[in-house]
C-alpha positions as CSV (number, residue, x, y, z in Angstrom):
1,M,-16.5,24.9,19.5
2,S,-14.9,28.1,18.3
3,E,-11.7,26.2,17.5
4,L,-13.7,23.7,15.3
5,K,-15.3,26.5,13.5
6,A,-12.0,28.1,12.9
7,E,-10.6,24.8,11.5
8,D,-13.6,24.4,9.1
9,K,-13.0,28.0,8.0
10,S,-9.4,27.2,7.5
11,N,-10.3,24.1,5.4
12,Q,-12.8,26.0,3.4
13,K,-10.2,28.8,2.5
14,T,-7.8,26.0,1.5
15,Y,-10.3,24.7,-1.1
16,E,-11.2,28.2,-2.2
17,Q,-7.6,29.0,-3.0
18,K,-6.4,28.7,-6.6
19,P,-6.0,25.0,-7.2
20,R,-2.4,23.9,-7.7
21,E,-1.2,21.1,-9.9
22,R,2.2,19.5,-9.7
23,I,3.5,18.8,-13.2
24,Y,6.3,16.2,-13.4
25,P,9.0,16.3,-16.1
26,I,7.7,13.1,-17.7
27,E,4.2,14.7,-18.0
28,K,5.7,17.5,-20.0
29,L,7.0,14.9,-22.5
30,I,3.9,12.8,-22.5
31,R,1.2,15.5,-22.9
32,P,2.2,16.7,-26.4
33,V,2.0,13.0,-27.5
34,E,-1.5,12.7,-25.9
35,E,-2.6,15.7,-27.7
36,L,-1.3,14.4,-31.0
37,L,-3.1,11.1,-30.5
38,R,-6.4,12.9,-30.0
39,N,-5.8,15.0,-33.2
40,R,-7.6,12.9,-35.9
41,P,-6.6,15.0,-38.9
42,I,-2.9,14.3,-38.0
43,S,-3.5,10.6,-38.7
44,G,-4.4,11.4,-42.3
45,I,-1.0,13.2,-42.7
46,L,0.7,10.2,-41.1
47,L,-1.2,8.0,-43.6
48,F,0.2,10.1,-46.5
49,L,3.8,9.8,-45.2
50,S,3.3,6.1,-45.0
51,V,2.4,6.0,-48.6
52,I,5.4,8.1,-49.6
53,A,7.7,5.8,-47.4
54,A,6.4,2.7,-49.2
55,L,6.9,4.2,-52.7
56,F,10.4,5.3,-52.0
57,W,11.2,2.0,-50.3
58,V,9.9,-0.3,-53.1
59,N,11.6,1.9,-55.8
60,S,15.0,2.0,-54.0
61,D,17.9,-0.5,-54.0
62,A,16.2,-2.0,-50.9
63,A,13.1,-3.1,-52.8
64,E,13.8,-6.8,-52.1
65,S,13.6,-6.2,-48.4
66,Y,10.2,-4.5,-48.7
67,H,8.7,-7.5,-50.4
68,H,10.5,-10.0,-48.1
69,L,9.2,-8.3,-45.0
70,W,5.5,-8.7,-45.8
71,Q,6.0,-12.4,-46.8
72,K,7.3,-13.3,-43.4
73,R,5.0,-15.8,-41.8
74,F,3.6,-15.7,-38.3
75,T,1.6,-18.6,-36.6
76,I,-0.9,-18.4,-33.8
77,S,-2.2,-21.7,-32.2
78,F,-5.2,-22.3,-30.1
79,G,-4.8,-26.0,-28.9
80,D,-4.9,-28.0,-32.1
81,Y,-6.1,-25.2,-34.1
82,T,-3.4,-23.1,-36.0
83,I,-3.6,-19.9,-38.0
84,D,-0.6,-19.5,-40.3
85,R,-0.5,-16.4,-42.4
86,N,2.2,-14.0,-43.8
87,L,2.5,-10.6,-42.3
88,H,0.6,-8.9,-45.3
89,H,-2.4,-11.2,-44.5
90,W,-2.2,-10.5,-40.8
91,I,-2.4,-6.7,-41.5
92,N,-5.1,-7.0,-44.1
93,E,-7.2,-9.6,-42.3
94,G,-6.3,-9.1,-38.7
95,L,-5.4,-5.5,-37.9
96,M,-7.9,-4.2,-40.6
97,G,-10.5,-6.2,-38.7
98,I,-9.9,-3.8,-35.8
99,F,-10.3,-0.9,-38.2
100,F,-13.6,-2.3,-39.3
101,F,-14.6,-2.8,-35.7
102,V,-14.1,0.9,-35.0
103,V,-16.0,1.7,-38.2
104,G,-18.8,-0.4,-36.9
105,L,-18.8,1.4,-33.5
106,E,-18.9,4.8,-35.3
107,I,-21.8,3.6,-37.5
108,K,-23.8,2.4,-34.5
109,R,-23.1,5.6,-32.5
110,E,-24.1,7.9,-35.4
111,I,-27.3,5.9,-36.1
112,I,-28.3,5.9,-32.5
113,L,-27.0,9.1,-31.2
114,G,-25.3,11.2,-33.8
115,E,-25.7,12.7,-37.3
116,L,-27.7,9.7,-38.6
117,S,-30.0,9.5,-35.6
118,S,-33.0,11.1,-37.5
119,W,-34.1,11.5,-41.1
120,K,-33.7,15.3,-40.9
121,K,-30.1,15.0,-39.9
122,A,-29.2,11.9,-42.0
123,S,-31.1,12.7,-45.2
124,L,-28.3,14.9,-46.9
125,P,-25.2,12.7,-45.9
126,V,-27.1,9.6,-46.8
127,A,-28.2,11.0,-50.2
128,A,-24.7,12.3,-50.9
129,A,-23.2,9.0,-49.9
130,I,-25.5,7.0,-52.2
131,G,-24.7,9.4,-55.1
132,G,-21.0,9.2,-54.2
133,M,-21.1,5.4,-54.5
134,L,-23.5,5.0,-57.5
135,M,-21.8,7.4,-59.9
136,P,-18.2,6.2,-59.5
137,A,-19.4,2.6,-60.0
138,L,-21.4,3.6,-63.1
139,I,-18.4,5.5,-64.6
140,Y,-16.0,2.6,-63.9
141,T,-18.5,0.2,-65.5
142,F,-18.7,2.4,-68.5
143,F,-14.9,1.9,-69.0
144,N,-14.7,-1.8,-68.1
145,A,-18.1,-3.5,-68.9
146,G,-17.2,-6.9,-70.5
147,E,-13.5,-6.3,-69.9
148,Y,-11.1,-8.2,-67.7
149,G,-11.3,-5.5,-65.0
150,E,-15.2,-5.3,-64.8
151,S,-15.1,-6.9,-61.2
152,G,-13.4,-3.7,-59.9
153,W,-16.4,-1.5,-59.9
154,G,-16.4,-1.3,-56.1
155,V,-12.9,0.2,-56.0
156,P,-13.8,3.9,-56.7
157,M,-16.9,3.8,-54.4
158,A,-15.1,4.6,-51.1
159,T,-14.1,7.8,-49.3
160,D,-11.1,7.9,-46.9
161,I,-12.3,10.2,-44.0
162,A,-9.0,10.2,-42.2
163,F,-7.2,11.6,-45.3
164,C,-10.1,14.0,-46.0
165,L,-9.9,15.5,-42.5
166,G,-6.1,15.6,-42.7
167,I,-6.2,17.6,-46.0
168,L,-9.1,19.9,-44.6
169,S,-7.0,20.6,-41.5
170,L,-4.5,22.3,-43.8
171,L,-7.1,25.0,-44.7
172,G,-7.6,25.9,-41.0
173,N,-10.5,28.2,-40.3
174,K,-11.5,28.4,-44.0
175,V,-13.4,25.2,-43.5
176,P,-16.8,25.4,-41.8
177,I,-17.3,23.0,-38.9
178,S,-20.6,22.0,-40.5
179,L,-18.8,20.8,-43.6
180,K,-16.5,18.6,-41.6
181,I,-19.6,17.1,-39.8
182,F,-21.3,16.6,-43.2
183,L,-18.2,14.8,-44.7
184,T,-17.7,12.6,-41.6
185,A,-21.3,11.5,-41.6
186,L,-21.1,10.9,-45.4
187,A,-18.0,8.8,-44.9
188,I,-19.7,6.7,-42.3
189,V,-22.6,5.9,-44.6
190,D,-20.0,5.3,-47.4
191,D,-18.1,2.8,-45.1
192,L,-21.4,1.0,-44.5
193,G,-22.0,0.8,-48.3
194,A,-18.4,-0.5,-48.8
195,V,-18.9,-3.2,-46.1
196,L,-22.1,-4.4,-47.7
197,V,-20.4,-4.4,-51.2
198,I,-17.5,-6.5,-49.8
199,A,-19.9,-8.9,-48.0
200,F,-22.2,-9.4,-51.0
201,F,-20.0,-9.0,-54.0
202,Y,-16.4,-9.8,-53.0
203,T,-17.0,-13.1,-51.2
204,N,-16.1,-16.3,-53.1
205,D,-16.4,-19.7,-51.7
206,L,-18.7,-19.9,-48.7
207,F,-18.4,-22.5,-45.9
208,I,-21.7,-22.5,-44.2
209,F,-20.5,-24.6,-41.3
210,Y,-18.2,-21.9,-40.0
211,L,-20.8,-19.2,-40.6
212,E,-23.1,-21.1,-38.4
213,F,-20.5,-21.0,-35.7
214,A,-20.1,-17.2,-36.1
215,L,-23.9,-16.9,-35.8
216,I,-23.8,-18.8,-32.5
217,F,-21.1,-16.5,-31.1
218,F,-22.9,-13.5,-32.4
219,G,-26.1,-14.7,-30.6
220,L,-24.1,-15.0,-27.4
221,L,-22.8,-11.4,-27.7
222,V,-26.3,-10.1,-28.4
223,A,-27.5,-12.1,-25.3
224,G,-24.7,-10.6,-23.2
225,N,-25.7,-7.0,-24.3
226,L,-29.4,-7.8,-23.4
227,L,-28.4,-9.3,-20.0
228,G,-26.5,-6.1,-19.2
229,I,-22.9,-7.5,-19.5
230,R,-20.7,-4.4,-19.9
231,N,-17.2,-6.0,-19.4
232,T,-15.2,-5.2,-22.7
233,L,-13.2,-8.4,-22.2
234,F,-16.3,-10.6,-22.7
235,Y,-17.0,-8.9,-26.1
236,A,-13.3,-9.1,-27.1
237,V,-12.9,-12.8,-26.4
238,L,-16.1,-13.9,-28.0
239,G,-15.6,-11.5,-30.8
240,I,-12.0,-12.5,-31.7
241,L,-12.0,-16.2,-30.7
242,G,-15.6,-16.7,-31.9
243,V,-16.8,-14.4,-34.7
244,W,-13.4,-13.4,-36.3
245,V,-11.9,-16.9,-36.3
246,S,-15.2,-18.3,-37.8
247,F,-15.3,-15.7,-40.6
248,L,-11.5,-16.3,-41.2
249,N,-12.4,-19.9,-42.2
250,S,-15.8,-19.2,-43.8
251,G,-14.8,-17.6,-47.0
252,V,-16.3,-14.3,-46.0
253,H,-13.6,-11.7,-45.5
254,A,-12.6,-11.8,-41.8
255,T,-12.6,-8.0,-41.5
256,L,-16.4,-7.9,-41.8
257,A,-16.5,-9.8,-38.4
258,G,-15.3,-6.4,-36.9
259,V,-18.5,-4.6,-38.0
260,I,-20.7,-7.5,-37.0
261,V,-19.2,-7.5,-33.5
262,A,-19.5,-3.8,-33.1
263,M,-23.2,-4.0,-33.5
264,T,-23.5,-6.0,-30.3
265,I,-21.5,-3.5,-28.1
266,P,-23.8,-1.7,-25.5
267,V,-24.4,1.9,-26.4
268,K,-26.2,3.1,-23.2
269,A,-24.5,4.3,-20.1
270,K,-25.7,3.0,-16.7
271,I,-26.6,6.5,-15.4
272,N,-27.8,9.5,-17.3
273,E,-26.4,13.1,-17.2
274,Q,-28.7,14.3,-14.5
275,K,-27.8,11.5,-12.1
276,L,-24.1,11.9,-12.9
277,I,-24.2,15.5,-11.9
278,I,-26.2,14.9,-8.7
279,Q,-23.8,12.0,-7.6
280,F,-20.6,14.0,-8.6
281,A,-22.0,17.0,-6.6
282,R,-22.6,14.8,-3.5
283,L,-19.1,13.2,-3.7
284,L,-17.3,16.4,-4.2
285,E,-19.2,18.0,-1.3
286,R,-18.1,15.1,0.9
287,F,-14.5,15.5,-0.4
288,K,-14.6,19.2,0.3
289,N,-15.8,18.6,3.9
290,T,-13.3,16.0,4.7
291,K,-10.3,16.9,6.7
292,K,-7.5,17.8,4.4
293,V,-3.9,16.4,4.6
294,R,-1.0,18.6,4.0
295,G,0.7,18.8,0.6
296,F,-0.2,16.7,-2.4
297,Y,-1.5,13.7,-0.3
298,V,-5.0,12.6,0.3
299,S,-6.5,11.1,3.5
300,E,-7.8,7.6,3.5
301,Q,-11.4,8.9,3.5
302,Q,-10.7,11.2,0.6
303,G,-9.1,8.2,-1.2
304,E,-12.3,6.3,-0.8
305,I,-14.3,9.2,-2.2
306,I,-11.9,9.4,-5.2
307,E,-12.6,5.6,-5.9
308,Q,-16.3,6.3,-5.7
309,I,-15.9,9.1,-8.3
310,K,-14.0,6.8,-10.6
311,E,-16.8,4.2,-10.3
312,T,-19.5,6.8,-11.0
313,R,-17.5,8.0,-14.1
314,K,-17.3,4.4,-15.4
315,K,-21.1,4.2,-15.1
316,A,-21.5,7.3,-17.2
317,E,-19.4,5.9,-20.0
318,S,-20.9,3.3,-22.3
319,P,-18.9,0.2,-23.4
320,L,-19.1,1.6,-27.0
321,Q,-17.7,5.0,-26.1
322,K,-15.0,3.3,-24.0
323,M,-13.9,1.0,-26.8
324,E,-14.1,3.7,-29.5
325,N,-12.0,6.2,-27.5
326,S,-9.4,3.6,-26.6
327,L,-9.0,2.0,-30.1
328,N,-9.1,5.2,-32.2
329,P,-5.4,6.2,-31.5
330,F,-4.3,2.6,-32.2
331,V,-6.2,2.4,-35.4
332,S,-5.2,5.8,-36.6
333,F,-1.6,5.8,-35.7
334,I,-0.6,2.1,-36.1
335,V,-3.2,0.1,-38.1
336,L,-3.8,2.4,-41.0
337,P,-0.2,3.6,-41.3
338,L,0.9,-0.1,-41.4
339,F,-1.8,-0.9,-44.0
340,A,-0.6,1.9,-46.1
341,L,3.0,0.8,-45.8
342,A,2.2,-2.8,-46.7
343,N,-0.1,-2.0,-49.6
344,S,1.1,1.2,-51.3
345,G,4.4,-0.4,-52.6
346,V,4.0,0.3,-56.3
347,E,7.1,-0.1,-58.5
348,F,7.5,2.7,-61.0
349,S,8.3,1.6,-64.6
350,S,7.8,2.6,-68.2
351,D,5.2,-0.1,-68.5
352,L,3.4,1.1,-65.4
353,W,2.9,4.6,-66.6
354,T,1.8,3.2,-70.0
355,S,-0.8,1.1,-68.1
356,M,-2.3,4.2,-66.6
357,A,-4.2,4.5,-69.9
358,S,-5.8,1.1,-69.3
359,N,-9.5,0.8,-68.8
360,V,-9.1,-0.2,-65.1
361,S,-7.0,2.9,-64.4
362,L,-9.2,5.2,-66.3
363,G,-12.3,3.8,-64.6
364,I,-10.8,4.3,-61.2
365,I,-9.4,7.8,-61.9
366,F,-12.6,9.2,-63.5
367,G,-14.7,7.3,-61.1
368,L,-13.0,8.8,-58.0
369,I,-12.7,12.4,-59.3
370,L,-15.6,13.0,-61.6
371,G,-17.9,10.2,-60.1
372,K,-17.5,11.3,-56.6
373,A,-17.8,15.0,-57.3
374,S,-21.0,14.7,-59.5
375,G,-22.6,12.1,-57.2
376,I,-22.0,13.8,-53.9
377,A,-22.8,17.3,-55.1
378,G,-25.6,16.3,-57.5
379,F,-27.5,14.1,-55.1
380,S,-27.1,16.9,-52.4
381,Y,-28.4,19.4,-54.8
382,L,-31.4,17.3,-55.7
383,F,-32.4,16.6,-52.1
384,V,-32.1,20.3,-51.1
385,K,-34.1,21.5,-54.1
386,L,-36.9,18.9,-53.3
387,G,-37.0,20.4,-49.8
388,I,-36.0,17.1,-48.1
389,S,-32.7,18.3,-46.8
390,E,-31.0,21.6,-45.9
391,L,-27.5,22.8,-47.1
392,P,-25.0,22.6,-44.2
393,K,-24.7,25.9,-42.2
394,N,-22.0,28.4,-43.6
395,T,-21.6,26.5,-46.9
396,N,-22.5,27.2,-50.5
397,W,-22.7,25.1,-53.6
398,G,-19.1,25.8,-54.6
399,V,-18.0,24.5,-51.2
400,M,-20.3,21.5,-51.6
401,I,-18.6,20.7,-55.1
402,G,-15.3,21.0,-53.3
403,A,-16.4,18.5,-50.7
404,G,-17.6,16.2,-53.5
405,I,-14.1,16.4,-55.2
406,M,-12.6,15.8,-51.7
407,G,-14.7,12.6,-51.4
408,G,-12.6,11.2,-54.2
409,I,-9.8,10.6,-51.8
410,G,-10.6,6.9,-51.6
411,F,-7.3,5.6,-50.4
412,T,-7.7,3.0,-47.6
413,M,-11.0,1.3,-48.5
414,S,-10.3,1.6,-52.3
415,I,-7.0,-0.2,-52.0
416,F,-8.6,-2.7,-49.7
417,I,-11.2,-3.5,-52.2
418,S,-8.7,-3.7,-55.1
419,E,-7.0,-6.5,-53.2
420,L,-10.3,-8.5,-53.2
421,A,-11.5,-7.5,-56.7
422,F,-8.5,-8.4,-58.9
423,P,-6.9,-11.8,-58.9
424,S,-4.0,-10.6,-61.1
425,E,-1.0,-8.8,-59.4
426,E,-0.4,-6.7,-62.5
427,V,-4.0,-5.4,-62.4
428,R,-3.8,-4.8,-58.7
429,T,-0.7,-2.6,-59.3
430,Q,-2.5,-0.6,-62.0
431,A,-5.4,-0.1,-59.6
432,K,-3.2,1.0,-56.7
433,M,-1.3,3.5,-58.9
434,A,-4.6,4.9,-60.2
435,I,-6.0,5.2,-56.7
436,L,-2.9,7.1,-55.5
437,L,-3.0,9.4,-58.5
438,A,-6.7,10.1,-58.3
439,S,-6.7,10.6,-54.5
440,T,-3.7,13.1,-54.8
441,L,-5.6,15.0,-57.6
442,A,-8.8,15.0,-55.6
443,A,-7.0,16.4,-52.5
444,I,-5.4,19.2,-54.6
445,L,-8.5,20.1,-56.6
446,G,-10.8,19.8,-53.5
447,M,-8.6,22.1,-51.4
448,L,-8.5,24.8,-54.2
449,V,-12.3,24.7,-54.8
450,I,-13.1,24.9,-51.1
451,S,-10.5,27.6,-50.5
452,I,-11.9,29.7,-53.4
453,F,-15.6,29.4,-52.6
454,S,-15.3,29.6,-48.8
455,K,-14.2,33.2,-49.3
456,K,-17.6,34.0,-50.7
457,I,-19.4,32.7,-47.6
458,T,-21.1,35.2,-45.3
459,K,-20.9,33.6,-42.0
460,I,-23.8,34.0,-39.6
C-alpha cells in the first residue's frame, strides 16, 4: 500500500514539474511562417507588393508575357458539363468567390456575435459605412451624370480593410485598438453594401432557370443547417457544385454565391463554454491520474483521453469559425495577391496621364478621398451628436477624420467593381489608375492625420 502511495506521489511530482516541450528543427522554420499567416495586417502589405509587381511587369520588356499569362485557358468538366475560362476569369469569378465567401462568414459572425450584434454596437460603424458609400457615389455622379462613365458610381464606394489594417500597423501603438475595431466593422458593412450593389446594379442578362437551381441548392444547405449537419464537406460540395455553378450560368456574378452560401453555415458550437471547461477538467484530471510512460511517449489510455480532448475541442468550435480560420490565410496570402497581380497591370503612357483628368478618373479620385472622408466622419459626427452612438474609446474627431480618409483605400473591391461597370478596356484602365492613385493618397494622408491627432489623445 505504501509503495502505491509512493508511486502516486512520484507521478504527481512528475506532472507538477515545469512542463517540457521538444522543439524539432522543422518547427523552428515553420513557426515564423505560422505567425506570419495569423498576422492580418501583413496581408495588406503583401497586397501592396503585388500591385507594385504588376505595374513593373506590365511596364517592362516582358509586358507581353503578363497579358499572355492571364489569357491562358483552363477547363474543368463534370460529366458532359464543361467550364472553360481563361486564368483572369478563374481568378475573378472563382478564387474571388472564396474571398466573398469569407466576407459572408465575417458578416454573419459580426451580426450574430460581434460588433454588429446590437444596435448600440452597430449604430456608429453602420452610419459611417452608409455615409462612406453614399457620399462617394454622389461625388462620382456629380462628375459623370449623363456621361459615358456614369455606370461607375459604385467604384469609389468600397473600403479595402486588408490594406487599411496593413497601413495602420505601420503606426504601431499610435492607433487605438478601438479605431481598428471600428474600421473593421465599418468595412464589413461596406462589403455588404458592395455585394448588394453588385447584385442589383451590375448584373446584366438573367437566366431564371439557373437561379431556380441555385435556390434549390440554397434550400438544401439551409435544411442541412437546421438538421444539424456540421460537416464542412457537405456545405463545400453543395455550395460549389450547386450554388456557385448555377450563379456562373445565371448572369448574376458568380462571386455572390460565396456570400449566399456563407449565410447557411452553422454559427453555433455544440457545447457552450461552461460545458467545455467541465469536460476539459474531467479529461485532464483523468490524464493526470493515468500512469505515465517515460520520455515523450503516451500510454494507450492517455492516447484515448487525448482523442476525447480533440473531439471535445471540435464540439466547441462552430463550422463557421472553423471555415473562417482555415480560409483566412489562403484568401489573404494567395487569393488577394493573385487578384492584385492579375488586375493591377496598368501601362503608363502619356495618354494615360492625360486621361487622369477625365470625368471618370476625377469622380473616382474625389469620391474615394473627399467622399469617403466626409461621409464616414460626417455621418459619425451626426450620430454621436444626436446621442445615438458613442465615439470609440481613446479617439477624437481628428483621428476619426483620419479614419475616414483611410477609408478611401478602396483597392480590391473598387477594382473588382470597375471590371463590371465599364465595358471599355480604355475606361477600365483609367479607373484602375485612378483607384491606385486615390488609394495611395488616402493611405498617406490618413496616416499623417491619425499620427498627428493621436498624439493629442489622453488615454484612459
